[in-house]
N, C-alpha and C positions, 0 to 999 in steps of 0.2 A: 298672528304670525308665529312661526316656529321660533320659540325662544331658545337662547343658548343653553339655559339650565335644563330644558326638557330633554335634549338629546334624543336618543332612542329612535323610534319609528319615523317621526316627522322629519328629522334631520337626514336619516338614511334615504327616505323617499325624495326629499328635496335634492339631495346629491344625485340620486338616480335620474330624476327628471332632467337635471342639468346635463348629465352625460348623454342621456338618450336624445334630448332636443338638439344638442350639439351635433350628434351623429345624423339625425334626421335632416337638419339644415344642410350639413355637408354633403350628404349622399342622395337625398330624395327631393329636396326643394330646389328646383332649377329656375331661379328667378334672378336675372341680372341686377335688378334693383337692390338686392340684398348686399352686394359687394362682399367684403370680408367681415362677416358678423360673428361676434363671439358672445356666447352666453356666459356671463360672469358670476351669476348667483341666482338662486331660486328661494323665495320665501313662501311658505304654505300657511294658509289660514288654520286655526285650531281644529276645524272640522274636516280639513284636507280637501275641501271642495273648490278652493281658489288658490292659484299659484301666481305670485308676482314674479315675473321672469325678467331679470336685469340683463341688458345686452350692451355691447359697445360695437362701434363700427368706425372705420377710418373715413374721414371726409369732412365736408362742410356741414353747417347747420341744415342746409337743404337735403344733404345725403342722409343725415340722421332722421329728419322728418319723413323722408321717403321710405327709409328702412322701417321705421316704426309703423307707418301705414301699411306697408307690405306684410309685416309680421301680423298685424291686426287682421288683415284680410285673410291670411293663411292660418289663423288660429284654429279654425275648425278642422282643417286638414291635419295640422300639427297635433291637435288633441287626439284625433282618431288614430294617427300613427303611434302616438305615445301610448294610447290604450292598448294597442296591439303588442307593444314592447313590454309594458309594465305588468299586464295581466292582474291588475288589482280590481276590486269591486267598484271603486270610484276613481275616475280620472278627473283631476281638477280642471276647472276652467282657467285658461291661460290669459294673463294680463301682462303685456310687454311694457317695460319701462326702461328708458335710456339710462345707463349707468354713467354718471358724470365723473365718478371718482378717478377713472383712468385718465381722462382728458385733463382733469384738475391736477393730478399728479405730474403729468407730462409738462404742463404749464409751469408748475412750481419748480420742477427740475430745471427747466429752461431759464427761469428767473435766477435761480441759484448759480447756474453756469455763467450767466452774464455778470453777476456780482463778483464772482471769483475771478473772472477774466479781467474785470475793471480794477480789482484790487492787487493784481500781480505787480510786483515791483518792476519799474521800467529801467532798463540799462542805459 
């Protein structure tokens, strides 16, 4: 995967893939099963042939599973659209992974709010 120390081309390419995929999802992929899907990060393999695309979506575990399946089915279309946008010699194969960090952060924030609410002095 693209390491932080490498910087350079792979980082720029990962950022470009994230931006382009976000636009393609928003403007060109008309599938109600996607809901509000956000591409949060992209990691590239060292040879730039595979991209792990992290996404989030609002909803239940069922919604997450349905979104992951929809993205997997659409990966060929997304890759071809990405190839048109990027104009690079190689367009990486896309692998979609649910990004749990956003949900985990929201859950922790909720827990902190509950603790703070319980610790407020009562009049």
